[in-house]
C-alpha positions as CSV (number, residue, x, y, z in Angstrom):
1,X,-19.9,-59.4,80.2
2,X,-17.7,-62.5,80.2
3,X,-13.9,-61.8,80.7
4,X,-11.9,-64.3,78.7
5,X,-9.0,-65.2,80.9
6,X,-7.7,-68.3,79.1
7,X,-7.9,-70.3,75.9
8,X,-10.4,-72.6,77.7
9,X,-12.6,-69.7,78.4
10,X,-12.5,-68.7,74.8
11,X,-13.4,-72.2,73.5
12,X,-16.3,-72.4,75.9
13,X,-17.6,-69.0,75.0
14,X,-17.4,-69.8,71.3
15,X,-19.3,-73.1,71.8
16,X,-22.0,-71.3,73.8
17,X,-22.4,-68.5,71.2
18,X,-22.8,-71.0,68.4
19,X,-25.5,-72.8,70.3
20,X,-27.4,-69.5,71.0
21,X,-27.4,-68.7,67.3
22,X,-29.1,-72.0,66.5
23,X,-32.2,-71.1,68.4
24,X,-33.4,-68.8,65.6
25,X,-35.6,-70.1,62.9
26,X,-34.1,-67.7,60.3
27,X,-31.3,-65.1,59.9
28,X,-31.7,-61.9,57.9
29,X,-28.4,-60.3,57.1
30,X,-28.6,-56.7,55.9
31,X,-25.5,-54.9,54.5
32,X,-25.0,-51.6,56.3
33,X,-21.6,-50.6,54.9
34,X,-21.0,-47.0,53.8
35,X,-22.3,-47.8,50.3
36,X,-25.5,-49.4,51.4
37,X,-26.1,-46.8,54.0
38,X,-25.9,-44.2,51.3
39,X,-28.6,-46.2,49.4
40,X,-30.9,-46.3,52.5
41,X,-30.0,-49.4,54.5
42,X,-30.6,-47.7,57.9
43,X,-34.3,-47.0,57.4
44,X,-34.7,-50.5,55.8
45,X,-33.2,-52.0,59.0
46,X,-35.5,-50.0,61.1
47,X,-38.5,-51.1,59.0
48,X,-37.4,-54.7,59.2
49,X,-37.0,-54.7,63.0
50,X,-40.4,-52.9,63.4
51,X,-42.1,-55.4,61.1
52,X,-40.7,-58.5,63.0
53,X,-41.7,-57.0,66.3
54,X,-45.2,-56.3,65.0
55,X,-45.6,-59.9,64.0
56,X,-44.0,-61.3,67.2
57,X,-41.0,-62.7,65.4
58,X,-38.2,-60.8,67.1
59,X,-37.2,-63.8,69.2
60,X,-37.4,-66.2,66.2
61,X,-35.5,-64.2,63.5
62,X,-32.0,-63.0,64.0
63,X,-31.4,-59.6,62.2
64,X,-27.7,-59.0,61.6
65,X,-26.4,-55.7,60.2
66,X,-23.0,-56.1,58.7
67,X,-20.3,-54.3,56.8
68,X,-19.9,-54.2,53.0
69,X,-20.9,-57.3,51.0
70,X,-19.1,-55.9,48.0
71,X,-21.9,-55.6,45.5
72,X,-22.3,-51.9,46.0
73,X,-24.0,-51.2,42.7
74,X,-27.2,-52.9,44.0
75,X,-27.5,-51.9,47.6
76,X,-29.1,-52.1,50.1
77,X,-28.5,-55.9,50.0
78,X,-30.2,-58.6,52.1
79,X,-29.4,-62.3,52.5
80,X,-32.0,-64.6,54.1
81,X,-31.0,-68.0,55.6
82,X,-31.8,-70.7,55.3
83,X,-31.8,-70.7,51.5
84,X,-29.1,-68.1,50.8
85,X,-31.9,-65.9,49.3
86,X,-30.5,-62.7,47.9
87,X,-32.6,-59.5,47.6
88,X,-31.2,-56.2,46.4
89,X,-32.0,-52.5,45.8
90,X,-34.4,-52.6,48.7
91,X,-36.7,-49.9,50.1
92,X,-38.6,-49.7,53.4
93,X,-41.9,-50.4,51.6
94,X,-40.6,-53.8,50.5
95,X,-40.1,-55.1,54.0
96,X,-43.7,-56.2,54.9
97,X,-43.9,-58.4,51.8
98,X,-40.4,-59.9,52.4
99,X,-41.3,-60.8,56.0
100,X,-44.8,-62.2,55.2
101,X,-43.7,-64.2,52.1
102,X,-40.0,-65.1,52.4
103,X,-39.4,-65.1,56.2
104,X,-42.7,-66.7,57.2
105,X,-43.6,-68.8,54.2
106,X,-40.3,-69.4,52.5
107,X,-41.7,-68.0,49.2
108,X,-39.5,-66.1,46.8
109,X,-40.5,-62.5,45.8
110,X,-39.2,-62.2,42.3
111,X,-39.3,-58.4,42.0
112,X,-36.5,-58.1,44.7
113,X,-34.2,-60.7,43.1
114,X,-31.1,-59.8,41.2
115,X,-31.4,-59.9,37.4
116,X,-28.3,-61.1,35.5
117,X,-27.5,-58.3,33.0
118,X,-26.4,-60.8,30.3
119,X,-28.9,-63.6,30.5
120,X,-31.8,-61.6,32.0
121,X,-32.3,-64.5,34.5
122,X,-33.6,-63.8,38.0
123,X,-31.2,-65.3,40.5
124,X,-32.3,-66.6,43.9
125,X,-29.2,-67.6,45.7
126,X,-26.3,-65.2,46.5
127,X,-23.8,-67.9,45.7
128,X,-25.2,-68.3,42.1
129,X,-24.7,-64.7,41.2
130,X,-21.7,-64.4,38.8
131,X,-20.3,-61.4,40.6
132,X,-19.8,-63.6,43.7
133,X,-19.4,-67.0,42.1
134,X,-16.2,-66.0,40.3
135,X,-14.5,-64.6,43.4
136,X,-12.5,-66.2,46.3
137,X,-13.7,-64.1,49.2
138,X,-11.6,-65.4,52.1
139,X,-11.7,-61.9,53.7
140,X,-14.7,-60.1,52.3
141,X,-16.8,-63.2,52.8
142,X,-16.5,-62.8,56.6
143,X,-18.1,-59.4,56.5
144,X,-21.6,-60.9,56.0
145,X,-21.1,-63.2,59.0
146,X,-20.5,-60.6,61.7
147,X,-22.1,-57.4,63.1
148,X,-19.0,-55.2,63.4
149,X,-20.4,-53.7,66.6
150,X,-20.8,-57.2,68.2
151,X,-17.6,-59.0,69.3
152,X,-19.6,-62.1,70.0
153,X,-20.4,-62.5,66.3
154,X,-16.7,-62.6,65.6
155,X,-16.0,-65.0,68.4
156,X,-18.8,-67.3,67.2
157,X,-17.1,-67.8,63.8
158,X,-13.7,-68.6,65.4
159,X,-12.5,-65.1,66.2
160,X,-9.5,-64.7,68.5
161,X,-8.8,-68.5,68.2
162,X,-5.7,-67.7,66.1
163,X,-4.5,-65.4,68.8
164,X,-5.1,-68.2,71.4
165,X,-3.1,-70.6,69.2
166,X,-0.3,-68.1,68.8
167,X,0.0,-67.4,72.5
168,X,-0.2,-71.0,73.6
169,X,1.5,-73.2,71.0
170,X,3.7,-70.9,68.9
171,X,6.8,-68.9,69.6
172,X,7.3,-65.4,68.1
173,X,9.9,-67.0,65.7
174,X,7.5,-69.8,64.6
175,X,4.8,-67.2,63.9
176,X,7.1,-65.2,61.7
177,X,8.2,-68.5,60.0
178,X,4.6,-69.4,59.3
179,X,3.9,-66.0,57.7
180,X,7.2,-66.4,55.8
181,X,6.1,-69.8,54.5
182,X,2.7,-68.4,53.5
183,X,4.7,-65.8,51.4
184,X,2.3,-63.1,52.5
185,X,3.2,-59.8,50.9
186,X,2.0,-56.3,51.9
187,X,-1.4,-55.5,50.4
188,X,-0.9,-51.7,50.6
189,X,1.3,-50.9,47.7
190,X,4.8,-52.3,47.1
191,X,4.1,-55.9,48.0
192,X,7.0,-56.1,50.5
193,X,7.3,-59.6,52.2
194,X,5.4,-59.2,55.5
195,X,7.5,-61.7,57.5
196,X,10.8,-59.9,56.5
197,X,9.4,-56.7,57.9
198,X,8.3,-58.4,61.1
199,X,11.7,-60.1,61.5
200,X,13.5,-56.8,61.0
201,X,11.4,-55.1,63.6
202,X,11.8,-58.0,66.1
203,X,15.6,-58.0,65.7
204,X,16.0,-54.2,65.8
205,X,17.6,-52.8,69.0
206,X,15.2,-51.2,71.5
207,X,12.8,-52.2,74.2
208,X,9.8,-50.1,72.9
209,X,8.4,-51.3,69.6
210,X,5.3,-50.3,67.8
211,X,2.8,-52.0,65.5
212,X,0.9,-49.6,63.2
213,X,-2.1,-50.4,61.0
214,X,-2.2,-48.1,57.9
215,X,-5.8,-47.4,57.1
216,X,-5.1,-44.1,55.4
217,X,-6.2,-45.3,52.0
218,X,-6.6,-42.2,49.8
219,X,-6.7,-43.4,46.2
220,X,-9.6,-42.1,44.2
221,X,-12.3,-44.8,43.9
222,X,-10.6,-47.1,46.4
223,X,-12.3,-48.3,49.6
224,X,-11.0,-51.8,50.2
225,X,-9.3,-51.1,53.6
226,X,-12.2,-48.9,54.6
227,X,-14.7,-51.7,54.0
228,X,-12.7,-54.4,55.8
229,X,-12.2,-52.1,58.9
230,X,-15.8,-51.1,58.9
231,X,-17.1,-54.6,58.4
232,X,-14.7,-56.8,60.4
233,X,-12.6,-54.6,62.8
234,X,-11.9,-57.5,65.1
235,X,-10.0,-59.4,62.3
236,X,-7.7,-56.4,62.0
237,X,-7.3,-56.2,65.8
238,X,-6.5,-59.9,66.0
239,X,-4.0,-59.6,63.2
240,X,-2.3,-56.7,65.0
241,X,-2.2,-58.7,68.3
242,X,-0.5,-61.6,66.6
243,X,2.0,-59.3,64.9
244,X,2.7,-57.5,68.1
245,X,3.4,-60.8,69.9
246,X,5.7,-61.8,67.1
247,X,7.8,-58.6,67.0
248,X,7.7,-57.9,70.8
249,X,5.4,-54.9,70.8
250,X,3.2,-53.6,73.6
251,X,1.7,-50.6,71.9
252,X,0.0,-50.0,68.6
253,X,-2.1,-47.6,66.5
254,X,-4.7,-47.7,63.8
255,X,-4.1,-44.7,61.6
256,X,-7.3,-44.0,59.8
257,X,-8.4,-40.9,57.9
258,X,-11.1,-38.8,59.6
259,X,-13.4,-38.9,56.5
260,X,-14.0,-42.6,57.2
261,X,-16.3,-42.0,60.2
262,X,-17.9,-45.4,60.1
263,X,-14.4,-47.1,60.1
264,X,-13.3,-44.9,63.0
265,X,-16.5,-45.6,65.0
266,X,-16.3,-49.3,64.5
267,X,-12.6,-49.4,65.3
268,X,-13.1,-47.5,68.6
269,X,-16.1,-49.8,69.5
270,X,-14.1,-52.9,68.7
271,X,-11.2,-51.9,70.8
272,X,-13.5,-51.1,73.7
273,X,-15.2,-54.5,73.5
274,X,-11.8,-56.3,73.1
275,X,-10.6,-54.7,76.3
276,X,-13.8,-55.7,78.1
277,X,-13.4,-59.3,77.0
278,X,-9.7,-59.4,77.8
279,X,-8.2,-59.4,74.3
280,X,-6.5,-56.1,74.9
281,X,-4.6,-55.0,78.0
282,X,-2.6,-56.9,80.5
283,X,-1.8,-60.6,80.5
284,X,-4.0,-61.4,77.5
285,X,-5.7,-64.9,77.7
286,X,-3.7,-65.5,80.9
287,X,-0.3,-65.2,79.2
288,X,2.6,-62.9,79.9
289,X,1.7,-60.9,76.7
290,X,0.3,-57.4,77.2
291,X,-0.8,-55.1,74.4
292,X,-3.0,-52.1,73.8
293,X,-4.1,-49.9,70.9
294,X,-5.2,-46.4,70.1
295,X,-6.9,-44.9,67.0
296,X,-5.1,-42.0,65.3
297,X,-7.2,-40.0,62.9
298,X,-5.4,-38.7,59.8
299,X,-6.2,-35.4,58.2
300,X,-6.7,-36.8,54.7
301,X,-3.3,-36.2,53.1
302,X,-2.6,-38.8,50.4
303,X,1.1,-38.6,51.0
304,X,0.5,-39.7,54.6
305,X,0.0,-43.2,53.3
306,X,3.8,-43.4,52.9
307,X,5.4,-45.0,55.9
308,X,7.7,-42.2,57.1
309,X,5.1,-39.5,56.4
310,X,2.5,-41.5,58.3
311,X,4.8,-41.8,61.3
312,X,5.6,-38.1,61.2
313,X,1.8,-37.4,61.3
314,X,1.5,-39.8,64.3
315,X,4.0,-37.7,66.1
316,X,2.0,-34.5,65.4
317,X,4.3,-33.3,62.7
318,X,3.6,-32.4,59.1
319,X,3.1,-35.6,57.1
320,X,6.2,-35.3,54.9
321,X,8.4,-38.3,54.0
322,X,12.1,-38.6,54.9
323,X,14.9,-40.5,53.2
324,X,14.8,-44.2,54.0
325,X,18.5,-44.7,54.6
326,X,17.2,-46.2,57.8
327,X,13.9,-48.0,57.5
328,X,11.0,-47.5,59.8
329,X,11.2,-51.1,60.9
330,X,14.4,-50.0,62.7
331,X,13.8,-46.4,63.4
332,X,10.2,-45.2,62.9
333,X,7.6,-43.7,65.3
334,X,9.5,-41.7,68.0
335,X,12.7,-43.2,66.5
336,X,11.7,-46.6,67.8
337,X,11.4,-49.8,65.7
338,X,7.9,-49.6,64.1
339,X,6.2,-52.2,62.0
340,X,3.6,-50.8,59.5
341,X,1.1,-53.0,57.7
342,X,-2.1,-52.1,56.0
343,X,-5.6,-53.3,56.9
344,X,-5.9,-56.1,54.4
345,X,-2.5,-57.6,55.3
346,X,-3.3,-57.7,59.0
347,X,-6.8,-59.1,58.6
348,X,-5.2,-62.0,56.6
349,X,-2.9,-63.0,59.4
350,X,-5.4,-64.8,61.7
351,X,-6.5,-66.9,58.7
352,X,-2.9,-68.0,58.0
353,X,-2.3,-68.9,61.7
354,X,-5.6,-70.9,61.9
355,X,-5.5,-72.6,58.5
356,X,-1.8,-72.8,57.9
357,X,0.7,-71.4,55.5
358,X,0.1,-74.3,53.0
359,X,-3.6,-73.4,52.7
360,X,-2.8,-69.7,52.0
361,X,0.2,-70.3,49.7
362,X,-1.9,-72.8,47.6
363,X,-3.8,-69.7,46.3
364,X,-2.4,-67.4,43.7
365,X,0.9,-67.6,41.7
366,X,4.5,-68.5,42.5
367,X,5.5,-65.1,43.7
368,X,2.1,-63.6,44.5
369,X,0.3,-65.8,47.0
370,X,-3.3,-65.6,48.4
371,X,-6.0,-63.2,47.3
372,X,-6.4,-59.5,46.8
373,X,-9.3,-57.1,47.2
374,X,-9.9,-54.6,44.4
375,X,-12.3,-51.7,44.2
376,X,-13.9,-52.1,40.7
377,X,-15.2,-48.7,39.5
378,X,-15.8,-46.8,36.3
379,X,-17.5,-47.8,33.1
380,X,-18.4,-51.3,34.2
381,X,-21.9,-52.8,35.0
382,X,-21.1,-54.3,38.4
383,X,-19.1,-51.8,40.5
384,X,-18.0,-52.8,44.0
385,X,-15.4,-54.7,45.9
386,X,-14.1,-57.9,44.5
387,X,-11.7,-60.4,46.0
388,X,-9.8,-62.8,43.6
389,X,-6.8,-65.0,43.7
390,X,-3.6,-63.5,42.4
391,X,-3.1,-64.8,38.8
392,X,-6.7,-64.1,37.9
393,X,-6.8,-62.6,34.4
394,X,-7.9,-58.9,34.2
395,X,-10.5,-59.9,31.7
396,X,-12.1,-62.4,34.1
397,X,-12.5,-59.6,36.6
398,X,-13.9,-57.2,34.1
399,X,-16.3,-59.6,32.2
400,X,-17.3,-62.4,34.5
401,X,-17.3,-60.4,37.8
402,X,-17.8,-56.9,36.5
403,X,-20.3,-57.8,33.8
404,X,-18.6,-56.0,31.0
405,X,-19.0,-52.5,29.7
406,X,-21.7,-50.3,31.2
407,X,-22.9,-48.3,28.2
408,X,-22.5,-50.7,25.3
409,X,-19.2,-49.2,24.3
410,X,-16.1,-51.4,24.0
411,X,-13.8,-51.4,27.0
412,X,-10.6,-49.5,26.3
413,X,-8.3,-49.6,29.4
414,X,-8.2,-50.3,33.1
415,X,-6.1,-48.2,35.5
416,X,-4.8,-50.4,38.3
417,X,-3.1,-49.4,41.5
418,X,-4.5,-46.0,42.3
419,X,-3.5,-42.6,40.9
420,X,0.1,-43.7,40.6
421,X,-0.8,-46.9,38.8
422,X,-0.7,-47.4,35.1
423,X,-3.3,-47.8,32.4
424,X,-3.5,-51.3,30.9
425,X,-5.0,-51.5,27.3
426,X,-7.7,-53.9,26.3
427,X,-5.1,-55.8,24.2
428,X,-3.5,-56.9,27.5
429,X,-6.6,-57.8,29.4
430,X,-5.6,-61.5,29.4
431,X,-2.6,-60.6,31.7
432,X,-2.8,-62.2,35.1
433,X,-3.1,-59.8,38.1
434,X,0.0,-60.2,40.2
435,X,2.8,-58.0,41.4
436,X,5.4,-58.9,38.8
437,X,3.2,-59.0,35.7
438,X,1.6,-55.6,36.4
439,X,4.9,-54.0,37.1
440,X,6.3,-55.3,33.8
441,X,3.3,-53.8,32.1
442,X,4.1,-50.4,33.7
443,X,1.4,-50.6,36.4
444,X,1.2,-52.0,39.9
445,X,-1.1,-53.8,42.3
446,X,-0.9,-50.9,44.6
447,X,-3.6,-50.8,47.2
448,X,-6.1,-52.2,44.8
449,X,-7.9,-49.5,42.9
450,X,-9.2,-50.6,39.5
451,X,-10.8,-47.9,37.3
452,X,-12.3,-49.1,34.1
453,X,-12.5,-46.9,31.0
454,X,-14.4,-47.4,27.7
455,X,-14.0,-45.9,24.2
456,X,-15.5,-42.7,25.5
457,X,-12.4,-42.0,27.5
458,X,-9.5,-39.9,26.2
459,X,-6.3,-41.4,27.5
460,X,-4.4,-38.1,27.3
461,X,-7.1,-36.5,29.5
462,X,-6.9,-39.5,31.9
463,X,-3.2,-38.8,32.4
464,X,-4.0,-35.1,32.9
465,X,-6.6,-36.0,35.6
466,X,-4.3,-38.2,37.6
467,X,-1.4,-35.6,37.4
468,X,-3.7,-33.0,38.8
469,X,-4.6,-35.2,41.7
470,X,-0.9,-36.0,42.4
471,X,0.1,-32.4,42.4
472,X,-2.6,-31.5,44.9
473,X,-1.5,-34.4,47.2
474,X,2.3,-33.9,46.9
475,X,3.9,-32.5,50.0
476,X,6.4,-30.6,47.8
477,X,9.4,-31.5,49.9
478,X,11.6,-32.7,47.1
479,X,12.5,-30.7,44.0
480,X,11.8,-33.5,41.4
481,X,8.2,-33.9,42.6
482,X,7.6,-30.2,43.4
483,X,8.7,-29.0,40.0
484,X,8.7,-32.1,37.8
485,X,5.1,-33.2,38.2
486,X,3.6,-29.7,37.5
487,X,5.8,-29.5,34.4
488,X,4.5,-32.8,33.3
489,X,1.0,-31.5,33.8
490,X,1.8,-28.4,31.8
491,X,2.9,-30.4,28.8
492,X,-0.1,-32.8,28.9
493,X,-2.5,-29.8,29.3
494,X,-0.9,-28.2,26.2
495,X,-1.5,-31.4,24.3
496,X,-5.2,-31.6,25.4
497,X,-5.6,-27.9,24.4
498,X,-4.1,-28.4,20.9
499,X,-0.9,-26.6,21.7
500,X,1.3,-29.7,22.0
501,X,4.3,-30.3,19.8
502,X,6.4,-33.4,18.8
503,X,9.3,-32.1,20.8
504,X,7.1,-32.0,23.9
505,X,6.3,-35.7,23.6
506,X,10.1,-36.5,23.7
507,X,10.6,-34.0,26.6
508,X,7.6,-35.5,28.5
509,X,9.1,-39.0,28.4
510,X,12.5,-37.7,29.6
511,X,10.9,-35.8,32.4
512,X,8.9,-38.8,33.5
513,X,12.1,-40.9,33.8
514,X,13.9,-38.1,35.7
515,X,11.0,-37.7,38.2
516,X,10.7,-41.5,38.7
517,X,14.4,-41.9,39.5
518,X,15.1,-38.9,41.6
519,X,12.0,-38.3,43.8
520,X,12.2,-38.8,47.5
521,X,9.2,-41.0,48.1
522,X,6.9,-43.4,46.2
523,X,4.4,-40.6,45.4
524,X,6.9,-38.9,43.1
525,X,8.6,-42.1,41.9
526,X,5.3,-43.5,40.7
527,X,3.6,-40.3,39.6
528,X,4.8,-40.7,36.0
529,X,3.1,-44.1,35.6
530,X,-0.2,-42.8,34.2
531,X,1.7,-40.7,31.6
532,X,4.2,-43.4,30.7
533,X,1.6,-46.2,30.2
534,X,-0.7,-44.0,28.2
535,X,2.3,-42.9,26.0
536,X,3.3,-46.6,25.7
537,X,-0.1,-48.1,24.8
538,X,-2.0,-45.1,23.4
539,X,0.7,-43.0,21.7
540,X,-1.5,-42.6,18.7
541,X,-4.0,-40.6,20.7
542,X,-1.2,-38.2,21.8
543,X,0.0,-37.9,18.2
544,X,-3.6,-37.2,16.9
545,X,-3.9,-34.4,19.5
546,X,-0.5,-33.0,18.4
547,X,-0.6,-33.5,14.7
548,X,-4.3,-33.2,13.8
549,X,-5.4,-31.0,16.8
550,X,-8.2,-33.5,17.3
551,X,-9.4,-35.6,20.3
552,X,-10.4,-39.0,19.0
553,X,-12.6,-39.7,22.0
554,X,-14.3,-36.3,21.8
555,X,-13.4,-35.3,25.3
556,X,-10.9,-32.5,25.2
557,X,-13.0,-29.4,24.8
558,X,-10.5,-27.2,23.0
559,X,-10.3,-29.8,20.2
560,X,-13.9,-30.6,19.6
561,X,-17.1,-28.9,18.4
562,X,-20.7,-30.1,18.3
563,X,-22.8,-30.4,15.2
564,X,-26.4,-31.3,14.6
565,X,-27.0,-34.0,11.9
566,X,-29.5,-32.5,9.5
567,X,-30.6,-36.0,8.5
568,X,-31.4,-37.1,12.0
569,X,-32.6,-34.0,13.7
570,X,-36.4,-34.0,14.2
571,X,-36.7,-30.4,15.3
572,X,-38.0,-31.3,18.7
573,X,-36.1,-28.5,20.4
574,X,-35.0,-30.4,23.4
575,X,-31.4,-29.5,22.8
576,X,-32.2,-25.7,22.7
577,X,-34.2,-26.0,26.0
578,X,-31.3,-27.8,27.7
579,X,-28.5,-25.5,26.6
580,X,-27.3,-23.4,29.5
581,X,-25.7,-20.8,27.1
582,X,-28.7,-20.4,24.7
583,X,-26.3,-21.4,22.0
584,X,-28.8,-23.5,20.0
585,X,-31.5,-21.9,17.9
586,X,-34.2,-23.0,15.5
587,X,-37.9,-23.6,15.0
588,X,-39.8,-26.7,15.9
589,X,-39.9,-29.4,13.3
590,X,-37.0,-27.7,11.5
591,X,-33.3,-28.1,11.7
592,X,-31.7,-26.5,14.8
593,X,-28.2,-25.0,14.7
594,X,-25.4,-24.5,17.2
595,X,-23.7,-21.1,17.6
596,X,-20.0,-22.0,18.0
597,X,-19.1,-18.7,19.6
598,X,-21.6,-19.2,22.4
599,X,-21.1,-23.0,22.8
600,X,-19.1,-23.9,25.9
601,X,-18.9,-27.6,24.8
602,X,-20.5,-29.0,28.0
603,X,-22.2,-31.8,26.1
604,X,-25.6,-31.4,27.7
605,X,-27.3,-31.1,24.4
606,X,-25.9,-34.4,23.2
607,X,-26.8,-36.1,26.4
608,X,-30.4,-34.8,26.2
609,X,-31.0,-35.6,22.5
610,X,-33.1,-38.8,22.3
611,X,-32.4,-39.2,18.6
612,X,-28.6,-39.1,18.8
613,X,-28.6,-36.3,16.3
614,X,-25.7,-34.3,17.9
615,X,-22.2,-35.5,17.2
616,X,-18.7,-34.4,18.1
617,X,-16.3,-33.4,15.4
């Protein structure tokens, strides 16, 4: 295993690895991120390797298993080069035909191609798929170029050359200035200027300083950091090394939650390989700079994503936040200056050092530069990870990338920024996605969760759901959060159950303002956002619940009942067979009836009815 002792060694190794990859006639890239693994990518990979071996092609076709490609809705995914041929939704039985037709004869097998949901067109090249075509994937695009368990893949695409540049031709101050000129802001929540945090840590008194990667990511439906760490861990390591050199740190941690086993495994493997190649340890690349890393596994507390709570957890204490009268950049882990950045922020650093601050700052808006990864989930056709420039309109993400509404219903809202984010209505979908615009609208970029809702969603119930999550995840240390958020949930629950009053709506708004102002940490301060934005943009739904004791979306069980349309019912009896409470009775080919006293309003009968004869009133 080659030890890289100097920038010259690195350049020679990179050149050799590029030459070695050219010996293959074709490259088959198979996504093996968590999403594709759940869809069966591991047995597909085994079948592919077996088929190539059987045909004597193992030395002629490079098989690369990678991290997430982003198009999770259609996994397992495969890209074949040359040709940029894209196959999706693969199974093991598809492999022989793919090898015999596409790999050997360069023929397209149409049944494995992606079909555009709007045009119905079969698309051959990955780059022509609208989901990818409308993104700017400066980070996610690297996932499909590297096997996360093979450091040489990363080196071959220029990996660790930014570190070499930083150590040989840049001072710590010039590195910080480059990040400052790029106007990189933290991708983990608040959007704090990265360079300012680095500069504060560098100038803080103390000889021992720490660099910490926050990979705790606990938002429902969010998996951006997870997928970057799974798919390209060396980019994160290289970013941490550059940051450590800039702030004067010799020790760092990747804090990742235990329920991300693939991210943990790939991080540990990447660190081991980096040590073997000389990128971690003493006198890195022959310089005076020394640095090493450990992985710390979080127990899964959402509040541990907050900086002071995370550092308490690192110390083996309960992950509770503390007042930030002294910031962690000055007094953090073990009371030493500690710099905390999230996965996406750190993975961006090598790109800025290699390509320059002008390249990075040319993307995005005046105050929000570069790109951002979002986890697009909910009632949308194309769910998955998307990376777009700041300033991209919400509607572009939902329609051109997401493909529009999933079930034919009109889109109603999108909740951006995780459980503490706000719900943006369809009337504001032309708003650009950036830190300031979303904040003005009552939401936030946050870590990048983007949950799409259609007309079948009740916005009062949505607020209730997120409040329940935040109560479960609150540490309960401060009074406003400990008592205020449960009281908010009580009021919203009363409204969904038909017990709400006009006075409670006024009280709810006042309570939200109090909790936001007085809570200790960001969890409590932002907990009112789902309530405040749904009150702001969907107040009529709250008023209908209160005044008419009716849920317009037909979601809140206490306010709905199911009826069978006598003009549509065919008397097939499917509804009666599916009812778990035996609440539906009738004779075949005659009108069936629902017994309200027995009905638990589960909605199974409506879902099972092929004639749409069951409605909510």
